[in-house]
Backbone as XML, in Angstrom:
<?xml version="1.0"?>
<chain id="A" units="angstrom">
  <residue number="1" name="UNK">
    <atom name="N" x="20.323" y="18.597" z="-2.785"/>
    <atom name="CA" x="21.477" y="17.708" z="-2.774"/>
    <atom name="C" x="22.225" y="17.881" z="-1.462"/>
  </residue>
  <residue number="2" name="UNK">
    <atom name="N" x="22.560" y="16.804" z="-0.826"/>
    <atom name="CA" x="23.256" y="16.854" z="0.458"/>
    <atom name="C" x="24.652" y="16.251" z="0.321"/>
  </residue>
  <residue number="3" name="UNK">
    <atom name="N" x="25.621" y="16.911" z="0.917"/>
    <atom name="CA" x="26.994" y="16.412" z="0.900"/>
    <atom name="C" x="27.314" y="15.552" z="2.114"/>
  </residue>
  <residue number="4" name="UNK">
    <atom name="N" x="26.321" y="15.250" z="2.938"/>
    <atom name="CA" x="26.549" y="14.474" z="4.158"/>
    <atom name="C" x="27.170" y="13.115" z="3.867"/>
  </residue>
  <residue number="5" name="UNK">
    <atom name="N" x="26.802" y="12.494" z="2.760"/>
    <atom name="CA" x="27.330" y="11.169" z="2.430"/>
    <atom name="C" x="28.829" y="11.207" z="2.183"/>
  </residue>
  <residue number="6" name="UNK">
    <atom name="N" x="29.378" y="12.382" z="1.819"/>
    <atom name="CA" x="30.828" y="12.489" z="1.643"/>
    <atom name="C" x="31.547" y="12.425" z="2.989"/>
  </residue>
  <residue number="7" name="UNK">
    <atom name="N" x="30.932" y="12.986" z="4.007"/>
    <atom name="CA" x="31.539" y="13.004" z="5.337"/>
    <atom name="C" x="31.412" y="11.657" z="6.036"/>
  </residue>
  <residue number="8" name="UNK">
    <atom name="N" x="30.314" y="10.967" z="5.811"/>
    <atom name="CA" x="30.053" y="9.689" z="6.450"/>
    <atom name="C" x="29.836" y="8.622" z="5.385"/>
  </residue>
  <residue number="9" name="UNK">
    <atom name="N" x="30.896" y="8.117" z="4.784"/>
    <atom name="CA" x="30.737" y="7.133" z="3.704"/>
    <atom name="C" x="30.023" y="5.876" z="4.179"/>
  </residue>
  <residue number="10" name="UNK">
    <atom name="N" x="29.435" y="5.155" z="3.235"/>
    <atom name="CA" x="28.624" y="3.991" z="3.585"/>
    <atom name="C" x="29.328" y="2.676" z="3.286"/>
  </residue>
  <residue number="11" name="UNK">
    <atom name="N" x="30.612" y="2.714" z="3.109"/>
    <atom name="CA" x="31.346" y="1.484" z="2.859"/>
    <atom name="C" x="31.435" y="0.686" z="4.154"/>
  </residue>
  <residue number="12" name="UNK">
    <atom name="N" x="30.980" y="-0.550" z="4.165"/>
    <atom name="CA" x="30.928" y="-1.306" z="5.422"/>
    <atom name="C" x="32.292" y="-1.677" z="5.991"/>
  </residue>
  <residue number="13" name="UNK">
    <atom name="N" x="33.348" y="-1.552" z="5.226"/>
    <atom name="CA" x="34.683" y="-1.927" z="5.705"/>
    <atom name="C" x="35.454" y="-0.726" z="6.253"/>
  </residue>
  <residue number="14" name="UNK">
    <atom name="N" x="34.855" y="0.472" z="6.233"/>
    <atom name="CA" x="35.479" y="1.672" z="6.780"/>
    <atom name="C" x="34.926" y="1.901" z="8.182"/>
  </residue>
  <residue number="15" name="UNK">
    <atom name="N" x="35.821" y="2.105" z="9.152"/>
    <atom name="CA" x="35.383" y="2.318" z="10.529"/>
    <atom name="C" x="36.046" y="3.531" z="11.152"/>
  </residue>
  <residue number="16" name="UNK">
    <atom name="N" x="35.434" y="4.037" z="12.199"/>
    <atom name="CA" x="35.951" y="5.181" z="12.932"/>
    <atom name="C" x="36.446" y="4.729" z="14.289"/>
  </residue>
  <residue number="17" name="UNK">
    <atom name="N" x="37.662" y="5.145" z="14.628"/>
    <atom name="CA" x="38.235" y="4.854" z="15.946"/>
    <atom name="C" x="37.755" y="5.906" z="16.941"/>
  </residue>
  <residue number="18" name="UNK">
    <atom name="N" x="37.442" y="5.480" z="18.152"/>
    <atom name="CA" x="37.018" y="6.430" z="19.173"/>
    <atom name="C" x="37.358" y="5.899" z="20.557"/>
  </residue>
  <residue number="19" name="UNK">
    <atom name="N" x="37.305" y="6.783" z="21.546"/>
    <atom name="CA" x="37.756" y="6.478" z="22.894"/>
    <atom name="C" x="36.702" y="5.787" z="23.750"/>
  </residue>
  <residue number="20" name="UNK">
    <atom name="N" x="35.484" y="6.286" z="23.710"/>
    <atom name="CA" x="34.421" y="5.777" z="24.579"/>
    <atom name="C" x="33.408" y="4.958" z="23.796"/>
  </residue>
  <residue number="21" name="UNK">
    <atom name="N" x="32.730" y="4.067" z="24.497"/>
    <atom name="CA" x="31.655" y="3.282" z="23.887"/>
    <atom name="C" x="30.574" y="4.247" z="23.386"/>
  </residue>
  <residue number="22" name="UNK">
    <atom name="N" x="29.831" y="3.851" z="22.373"/>
    <atom name="CA" x="28.761" y="4.666" z="21.779"/>
    <atom name="C" x="29.328" y="5.929" z="21.128"/>
  </residue>
  <residue number="23" name="UNK">
    <atom name="N" x="29.751" y="5.786" z="19.903"/>
    <atom name="CA" x="30.370" y="6.865" z="19.138"/>
    <atom name="C" x="29.467" y="8.095" z="19.067"/>
  </residue>
  <residue number="24" name="UNK">
    <atom name="N" x="30.093" y="9.274" z="19.141"/>
    <atom name="CA" x="29.366" y="10.539" z="19.040"/>
    <atom name="C" x="29.818" y="11.271" z="17.785"/>
  </residue>
  <residue number="25" name="UNK">
    <atom name="N" x="29.078" y="12.287" z="17.407"/>
    <atom name="CA" x="29.466" y="13.089" z="16.245"/>
    <atom name="C" x="30.804" y="13.767" z="16.513"/>
  </residue>
  <residue number="26" name="UNK">
    <atom name="N" x="31.066" y="14.170" z="17.746"/>
    <atom name="CA" x="32.355" y="14.786" z="18.095"/>
    <atom name="C" x="33.513" y="13.832" z="17.827"/>
  </residue>
  <residue number="27" name="UNK">
    <atom name="N" x="33.304" y="12.534" z="18.040"/>
    <atom name="CA" x="34.354" y="11.546" z="17.765"/>
    <atom name="C" x="34.731" y="11.523" z="16.295"/>
  </residue>
  <residue number="28" name="UNK">
    <atom name="N" x="33.785" y="11.819" z="15.430"/>
    <atom name="CA" x="34.052" y="11.782" z="13.995"/>
    <atom name="C" x="34.972" y="12.911" z="13.559"/>
  </residue>
  <residue number="29" name="UNK">
    <atom name="N" x="35.052" y="13.981" z="14.332"/>
    <atom name="CA" x="35.925" y="15.100" z="13.990"/>
    <atom name="C" x="37.400" y="14.739" z="14.089"/>
  </residue>
  <residue number="30" name="UNK">
    <atom name="N" x="37.730" y="13.641" z="14.761"/>
    <atom name="CA" x="39.126" y="13.207" z="14.859"/>
    <atom name="C" x="39.657" y="12.662" z="13.544"/>
  </residue>
  <residue number="31" name="UNK">
    <atom name="N" x="38.775" y="12.298" z="12.626"/>
    <atom name="CA" x="39.174" y="11.693" z="11.350"/>
    <atom name="C" x="40.096" y="10.501" z="11.542"/>
  </residue>
  <residue number="32" name="UNK">
    <atom name="N" x="39.872" y="9.741" z="12.575"/>
    <atom name="CA" x="40.652" y="8.532" z="12.840"/>
    <atom name="C" x="39.919" y="7.351" z="12.214"/>
  </residue>
  <residue number="33" name="UNK">
    <atom name="N" x="40.299" y="7.039" z="10.994"/>
    <atom name="CA" x="39.605" y="6.019" z="10.213"/>
    <atom name="C" x="40.491" y="4.789" z="10.079"/>
  </residue>
  <residue number="34" name="UNK">
    <atom name="N" x="39.863" y="3.632" z="10.114"/>
    <atom name="CA" x="40.555" y="2.360" z="9.908"/>
    <atom name="C" x="39.775" y="1.550" z="8.876"/>
  </residue>
  <residue number="35" name="UNK">
    <atom name="N" x="40.488" y="0.690" z="8.162"/>
    <atom name="CA" x="39.882" y="-0.161" z="7.142"/>
    <atom name="C" x="39.936" y="-1.606" z="7.595"/>
  </residue>
  <residue number="36" name="UNK">
    <atom name="N" x="38.802" y="-2.267" z="7.561"/>
    <atom name="CA" x="38.730" y="-3.674" z="7.924"/>
    <atom name="C" x="39.386" y="-4.492" z="6.815"/>
  </residue>
  <residue number="37" name="UNK">
    <atom name="N" x="40.441" y="-5.248" z="7.149"/>
    <atom name="CA" x="41.140" y="-6.052" z="6.142"/>
    <atom name="C" x="40.975" y="-7.548" z="6.383"/>
  </residue>
  <residue number="38" name="UNK">
    <atom name="N" x="40.351" y="-7.910" z="7.491"/>
    <atom name="CA" x="40.105" y="-9.303" z="7.867"/>
    <atom name="C" x="39.037" y="-9.262" z="8.950"/>
  </residue>
  <residue number="39" name="UNK">
    <atom name="N" x="38.416" y="-10.359" z="9.245"/>
    <atom name="CA" x="37.384" y="-10.349" z="10.284"/>
    <atom name="C" x="37.930" y="-9.972" z="11.658"/>
  </residue>
  <residue number="40" name="UNK">
    <atom name="N" x="39.239" y="-10.093" z="11.841"/>
    <atom name="CA" x="39.851" y="-9.768" z="13.137"/>
    <atom name="C" x="40.830" y="-8.603" z="13.101"/>
  </residue>
  <residue number="41" name="UNK">
    <atom name="N" x="41.084" y="-8.016" z="11.923"/>
    <atom name="CA" x="42.120" y="-6.996" z="11.811"/>
    <atom name="C" x="41.639" y="-5.792" z="11.011"/>
  </residue>
  <residue number="42" name="UNK">
    <atom name="N" x="42.065" y="-4.610" z="11.488"/>
    <atom name="CA" x="41.812" y="-3.361" z="10.771"/>
    <atom name="C" x="43.152" y="-2.654" z="10.594"/>
  </residue>
  <residue number="43" name="UNK">
    <atom name="N" x="43.255" y="-1.857" z="9.552"/>
    <atom name="CA" x="44.495" y="-1.164" z="9.209"/>
    <atom name="C" x="44.251" y="0.337" z="9.228"/>
  </residue>
  <residue number="44" name="UNK">
    <atom name="N" x="45.185" y="1.075" z="9.831"/>
    <atom name="CA" x="45.094" y="2.525" z="9.885"/>
    <atom name="C" x="46.496" y="3.104" z="9.756"/>
  </residue>
  <residue number="45" name="UNK">
    <atom name="N" x="46.585" y="4.405" z="9.560"/>
    <atom name="CA" x="47.882" y="5.070" z="9.459"/>
    <atom name="C" x="48.588" y="5.043" z="10.816"/>
  </residue>
  <residue number="46" name="UNK">
    <atom name="N" x="49.889" y="4.825" z="10.804"/>
    <atom name="CA" x="50.664" y="4.746" z="12.050"/>
    <atom name="C" x="50.569" y="6.037" z="12.854"/>
  </residue>
  <residue number="47" name="UNK">
    <atom name="N" x="50.520" y="7.169" z="12.184"/>
    <atom name="CA" x="50.460" y="8.451" z="12.891"/>
    <atom name="C" x="49.170" y="8.558" z="13.713"/>
  </residue>
  <residue number="48" name="UNK">
    <atom name="N" x="48.107" y="7.949" z="13.257"/>
    <atom name="CA" x="46.851" y="7.941" z="14.013"/>
    <atom name="C" x="46.977" y="7.058" z="15.247"/>
  </residue>
  <residue number="49" name="UNK">
    <atom name="N" x="47.691" y="5.960" z="15.113"/>
    <atom name="CA" x="47.748" y="4.954" z="16.171"/>
    <atom name="C" x="48.821" y="5.211" z="17.225"/>
  </residue>
  <residue number="50" name="UNK">
    <atom name="N" x="49.616" y="6.264" z="17.079"/>
    <atom name="CA" x="50.708" y="6.518" z="18.023"/>
    <atom name="C" x="50.229" y="6.623" z="19.468"/>
  </residue>
  <residue number="51" name="UNK">
    <atom name="N" x="49.084" y="7.237" z="19.687"/>
    <atom name="CA" x="48.523" y="7.327" z="21.035"/>
    <atom name="C" x="47.639" y="6.103" z="21.257"/>
  </residue>
  <residue number="52" name="UNK">
    <atom name="N" x="48.250" y="4.993" z="21.601"/>
    <atom name="CA" x="47.555" y="3.702" z="21.695"/>
    <atom name="C" x="46.441" y="3.690" z="22.735"/>
  </residue>
  <residue number="53" name="UNK">
    <atom name="N" x="46.579" y="4.448" z="23.798"/>
    <atom name="CA" x="45.571" y="4.444" z="24.860"/>
    <atom name="C" x="44.282" y="5.143" z="24.443"/>
  </residue>
  <residue number="54" name="UNK">
    <atom name="N" x="44.370" y="6.009" z="23.445"/>
    <atom name="CA" x="43.199" y="6.778" z="23.033"/>
    <atom name="C" x="42.147" y="5.916" z="22.341"/>
  </residue>
  <residue number="55" name="UNK">
    <atom name="N" x="42.550" y="4.967" z="21.544"/>
    <atom name="CA" x="41.612" y="4.222" z="20.704"/>
    <atom name="C" x="41.182" y="2.932" z="21.377"/>
  </residue>
  <residue number="56" name="UNK">
    <atom name="N" x="39.960" y="2.881" z="21.841"/>
    <atom name="CA" x="39.428" y="1.708" z="22.530"/>
    <atom name="C" x="38.325" y="1.009" z="21.735"/>
  </residue>
  <residue number="57" name="UNK">
    <atom name="N" x="37.702" y="1.729" z="20.795"/>
    <atom name="CA" x="36.581" y="1.163" z="20.044"/>
    <atom name="C" x="36.676" y="1.547" z="18.575"/>
  </residue>
  <residue number="58" name="UNK">
    <atom name="N" x="36.070" y="0.725" z="17.753"/>
    <atom name="CA" x="36.035" y="0.930" z="16.307"/>
    <atom name="C" x="34.600" y="0.669" z="15.865"/>
  </residue>
  <residue number="59" name="UNK">
    <atom name="N" x="34.006" y="1.647" z="15.186"/>
    <atom name="CA" x="32.614" y="1.520" z="14.757"/>
    <atom name="C" x="32.546" y="1.493" z="13.240"/>
  </residue>
  <residue number="60" name="UNK">
    <atom name="N" x="31.891" y="0.466" z="12.725"/>
    <atom name="CA" x="31.677" y="0.304" z="11.291"/>
    <atom name="C" x="30.205" y="0.526" z="10.982"/>
  </residue>
  <residue number="61" name="UNK">
    <atom name="N" x="29.926" y="0.955" z="9.761"/>
    <atom name="CA" x="28.530" y="1.034" z="9.341"/>
    <atom name="C" x="28.154" y="2.361" z="8.727"/>
  </residue>
  <residue number="62" name="UNK">
    <atom name="N" x="26.864" y="2.560" z="8.581"/>
    <atom name="CA" x="26.296" y="3.732" z="7.928"/>
    <atom name="C" x="25.990" y="4.777" z="9.002"/>
  </residue>
  <residue number="63" name="UNK">
    <atom name="N" x="26.995" y="5.573" z="9.350"/>
    <atom name="CA" x="26.834" y="6.519" z="10.452"/>
    <atom name="C" x="25.861" y="7.642" z="10.131"/>
  </residue>
  <residue number="64" name="UNK">
    <atom name="N" x="25.791" y="8.073" z="8.886"/>
    <atom name="CA" x="24.822" y="9.107" z="8.511"/>
    <atom name="C" x="23.406" y="8.657" z="8.803"/>
  </residue>
  <residue number="65" name="UNK">
    <atom name="N" x="23.084" y="7.425" z="8.462"/>
    <atom name="CA" x="21.748" y="6.883" z="8.747"/>
    <atom name="C" x="21.545" y="6.676" z="10.242"/>
  </residue>
  <residue number="66" name="UNK">
    <atom name="N" x="22.589" y="6.288" z="10.939"/>
    <atom name="CA" x="22.506" y="6.071" z="12.384"/>
    <atom name="C" x="22.141" y="7.366" z="13.108"/>
  </residue>
  <residue number="67" name="UNK">
    <atom name="N" x="22.802" y="8.475" z="12.753"/>
    <atom name="CA" x="22.546" y="9.739" z="13.435"/>
    <atom name="C" x="21.227" y="10.378" z="13.036"/>
  </residue>
  <residue number="68" name="UNK">
    <atom name="N" x="20.720" y="10.074" z="11.853"/>
    <atom name="CA" x="19.435" y="10.639" z="11.439"/>
    <atom name="C" x="18.267" y="9.709" z="11.756"/>
  </residue>
  <residue number="69" name="UNK">
    <atom name="N" x="18.533" y="8.558" z="12.321"/>
    <atom name="CA" x="17.509" y="7.558" z="12.634"/>
    <atom name="C" x="16.571" y="8.073" z="13.731"/>
  </residue>
  <residue number="70" name="UNK">
    <atom name="N" x="15.292" y="7.860" z="13.515"/>
    <atom name="CA" x="14.303" y="8.310" z="14.490"/>
    <atom name="C" x="13.482" y="7.148" z="15.047"/>
  </residue>
  <residue number="71" name="UNK">
    <atom name="N" x="13.976" y="5.940" z="14.900"/>
    <atom name="CA" x="13.245" y="4.784" z="15.420"/>
    <atom name="C" x="14.077" y="4.088" z="16.487"/>
  </residue>
  <residue number="72" name="UNK">
    <atom name="N" x="13.537" y="3.064" z="17.063"/>
    <atom name="CA" x="14.237" y="2.317" z="18.104"/>
    <atom name="C" x="15.211" y="1.294" z="17.523"/>
  </residue>
  <residue number="73" name="UNK">
    <atom name="N" x="15.233" y="1.120" z="16.218"/>
    <atom name="CA" x="16.101" y="0.128" z="15.576"/>
    <atom name="C" x="17.365" y="0.746" z="14.974"/>
  </residue>
  <residue number="74" name="UNK">
    <atom name="N" x="17.841" y="1.818" z="15.524"/>
    <atom name="CA" x="18.973" y="2.545" z="14.946"/>
    <atom name="C" x="20.274" y="1.749" z="14.974"/>
  </residue>
  <residue number="75" name="UNK">
    <atom name="N" x="20.444" y="0.874" z="15.938"/>
    <atom name="CA" x="21.693" y="0.116" z="16.043"/>
    <atom name="C" x="21.908" y="-0.848" z="14.890"/>
  </residue>
  <residue number="76" name="UNK">
    <atom name="N" x="20.912" y="-1.085" z="14.076"/>
    <atom name="CA" x="21.090" y="-1.968" z="12.921"/>
    <atom name="C" x="21.997" y="-1.340" z="11.863"/>
  </residue>
  <residue number="77" name="UNK">
    <atom name="N" x="22.225" y="-0.034" z="11.950"/>
    <atom name="CA" x="23.057" y="0.655" z="10.974"/>
    <atom name="C" x="24.551" y="0.549" z="11.267"/>
  </residue>
  <residue number="78" name="UNK">
    <atom name="N" x="24.916" y="0.236" z="12.507"/>
    <atom name="CA" x="26.334" y="0.230" z="12.877"/>
    <atom name="C" x="26.695" y="-1.027" z="13.660"/>
  </residue>
  <residue number="79" name="UNK">
    <atom name="N" x="28.003" y="-1.269" z="13.733"/>
    <atom name="CA" x="28.535" y="-2.325" z="14.595"/>
    <atom name="C" x="29.773" y="-1.780" z="15.290"/>
  </residue>
  <residue number="80" name="UNK">
    <atom name="N" x="29.769" y="-1.829" z="16.599"/>
    <atom name="CA" x="30.887" y="-1.337" z="17.393"/>
    <atom name="C" x="31.670" y="-2.519" z="17.943"/>
  </residue>
  <residue number="81" name="UNK">
    <atom name="N" x="32.993" y="-2.465" z="17.791"/>
    <atom name="CA" x="33.851" y="-3.529" z="18.309"/>
    <atom name="C" x="34.927" y="-2.912" z="19.204"/>
  </residue>
  <residue number="82" name="UNK">
    <atom name="N" x="35.391" y="-3.698" z="20.142"/>
    <atom name="CA" x="36.433" y="-3.243" z="21.057"/>
    <atom name="C" x="37.805" y="-3.488" z="20.440"/>
  </residue>
  <residue number="83" name="UNK">
    <atom name="N" x="38.695" y="-2.504" z="20.572"/>
    <atom name="CA" x="40.075" y="-2.649" z="20.117"/>
    <atom name="C" x="40.823" y="-3.403" z="21.205"/>
  </residue>
  <residue number="84" name="UNK">
    <atom name="N" x="41.376" y="-4.543" z="20.864"/>
    <atom name="CA" x="42.076" y="-5.360" z="21.862"/>
    <atom name="C" x="43.580" y="-5.125" z="21.873"/>
  </residue>
  <residue number="85" name="UNK">
    <atom name="N" x="44.151" y="-4.878" z="20.708"/>
    <atom name="CA" x="45.600" y="-4.712" z="20.624"/>
    <atom name="C" x="45.924" y="-3.821" z="19.438"/>
  </residue>
  <residue number="86" name="UNK">
    <atom name="N" x="46.937" y="-2.978" z="19.608"/>
    <atom name="CA" x="47.407" y="-2.115" z="18.529"/>
    <atom name="C" x="48.869" y="-2.446" z="18.274"/>
  </residue>
  <residue number="87" name="UNK">
    <atom name="N" x="49.181" y="-2.773" z="17.041"/>
    <atom name="CA" x="50.561" y="-3.056" z="16.631"/>
    <atom name="C" x="50.956" y="-2.044" z="15.571"/>
  </residue>
  <residue number="88" name="UNK">
    <atom name="N" x="52.090" y="-1.394" z="15.770"/>
    <atom name="CA" x="52.587" y="-0.417" z="14.801"/>
    <atom name="C" x="53.810" y="-1.000" z="14.122"/>
  </residue>
  <residue number="89" name="UNK">
    <atom name="N" x="53.787" y="-0.989" z="12.795"/>
    <atom name="CA" x="54.914" y="-1.505" z="12.015"/>
    <atom name="C" x="56.150" y="-0.658" z="12.313"/>
  </residue>
  <residue number="90" name="UNK">
    <atom name="N" x="57.321" y="-1.252" z="12.460"/>
    <atom name="CA" x="58.526" y="-0.508" z="12.849"/>
    <atom name="C" x="59.045" y="0.477" z="11.806"/>
  </residue>
  <residue number="91" name="UNK">
    <atom name="N" x="58.632" y="0.358" z="10.573"/>
    <atom name="CA" x="59.145" y="1.284" z="9.548"/>
    <atom name="C" x="58.284" y="2.478" z="9.417"/>
  </residue>
</chain>
Protein backbone atom coordinates (compact mmCIF):
# COMPACT_ATOMS: atom_id res chain seq x y z
CA UNK A 1 0.00 0.00 0.00
CA UNK A 2 1.39 3.39 -0.96
CA UNK A 3 0.47 6.71 0.63
CA UNK A 4 1.78 8.69 -2.36
CA UNK A 5 -1.76 9.39 -3.59
CA UNK A 6 -2.42 11.32 -0.36
CA UNK A 7 0.44 13.70 -1.12
CA UNK A 8 -0.42 14.13 -4.79
CA UNK A 9 -4.22 13.99 -5.11
CA UNK A 10 -5.73 13.21 -8.50
CA UNK A 11 -8.53 15.73 -8.49
CA UNK A 12 -8.28 17.63 -11.79
CA UNK A 13 -9.42 20.93 -10.25
CA UNK A 14 -6.59 21.03 -7.66
CA UNK A 15 -3.40 22.76 -8.81
CA UNK A 16 0.01 23.62 -7.42
CA UNK A 17 1.44 27.13 -7.63
CA UNK A 18 5.12 27.42 -8.51
CA UNK A 19 7.70 29.97 -9.60
CA UNK A 20 9.37 28.46 -12.67
CA UNK A 21 8.01 26.67 -15.72
CA UNK A 22 8.07 22.84 -15.47
CA UNK A 23 7.08 22.03 -11.90
CA UNK A 24 9.56 20.06 -9.77
CA UNK A 25 9.07 17.87 -6.73
CA UNK A 26 10.75 20.62 -4.66
CA UNK A 27 7.96 23.01 -5.74
CA UNK A 28 5.41 20.68 -4.18
CA UNK A 29 6.99 21.15 -0.74
CA UNK A 30 5.63 24.71 -0.68
CA UNK A 31 2.08 23.33 -0.29
CA UNK A 32 0.83 26.26 -2.35
CA UNK A 33 -2.41 24.79 -3.66
CA UNK A 34 -5.17 26.49 -5.63
CA UNK A 35 -8.61 25.25 -6.68
CA UNK A 36 -9.93 25.83 -10.17
CA UNK A 37 -13.35 27.51 -9.80
CA UNK A 38 -13.84 28.60 -13.42
CA UNK A 39 -12.01 28.07 -16.70
CA UNK A 40 -10.18 31.36 -16.08
CA UNK A 41 -10.01 31.60 -12.27
CA UNK A 42 -8.43 29.69 -9.40
CA UNK A 43 -8.90 30.30 -5.68
CA UNK A 44 -6.25 30.01 -2.97
CA UNK A 45 -5.70 31.21 0.60
CA UNK A 46 -4.71 34.88 0.84
CA UNK A 47 -1.72 34.04 3.05
CA UNK A 48 -0.28 31.95 0.20
CA UNK A 49 -0.79 34.72 -2.34
CA UNK A 50 0.79 37.57 -0.33
CA UNK A 51 4.08 37.21 -2.21
CA UNK A 52 2.55 37.90 -5.63
CA UNK A 53 5.86 37.81 -7.52
CA UNK A 54 6.58 34.25 -6.41
CA UNK A 55 3.68 32.53 -8.17
CA UNK A 56 4.02 32.55 -11.95
CA UNK A 57 2.58 29.14 -12.90
CA UNK A 58 -0.18 26.79 -11.83
CA UNK A 59 -0.07 23.08 -12.67
CA UNK A 60 -3.14 20.86 -12.64
CA UNK A 61 -3.31 17.12 -13.06
CA UNK A 62 -2.09 13.78 -11.79
CA UNK A 63 1.38 14.70 -10.53
CA UNK A 64 2.08 11.29 -8.99
CA UNK A 65 1.66 9.67 -12.40
CA UNK A 66 3.64 12.46 -14.06
CA UNK A 67 6.69 11.93 -11.84
CA UNK A 68 6.59 8.14 -12.10
CA UNK A 69 6.04 8.20 -15.89
CA UNK A 70 8.71 6.43 -17.91
CA UNK A 71 7.46 7.17 -21.42
CA UNK A 72 7.65 10.14 -23.75
CA UNK A 73 3.93 10.93 -23.23
CA UNK A 74 4.24 12.12 -19.63
CA UNK A 75 2.83 15.59 -20.31
CA UNK A 76 -0.62 14.08 -20.86
CA UNK A 77 -0.93 13.79 -17.07
CA UNK A 78 -0.63 17.52 -16.33
CA UNK A 79 -1.53 20.95 -17.65
CA UNK A 80 0.54 24.00 -16.78
CA UNK A 81 -0.92 27.49 -17.08
CA UNK A 82 0.62 30.91 -16.57
CA UNK A 83 -0.65 33.10 -13.72
CA UNK A 84 -1.57 36.44 -15.28
CA UNK A 85 -2.99 38.35 -12.33
CA UNK A 86 -3.38 37.87 -8.59
CA UNK A 87 -6.18 39.63 -6.72
CA UNK A 88 -6.40 39.44 -2.93
CA UNK A 89 -9.74 40.12 -1.26
CA UNK A 90 -9.43 43.11 1.12
CA UNK A 91 -10.91 41.29 4.13
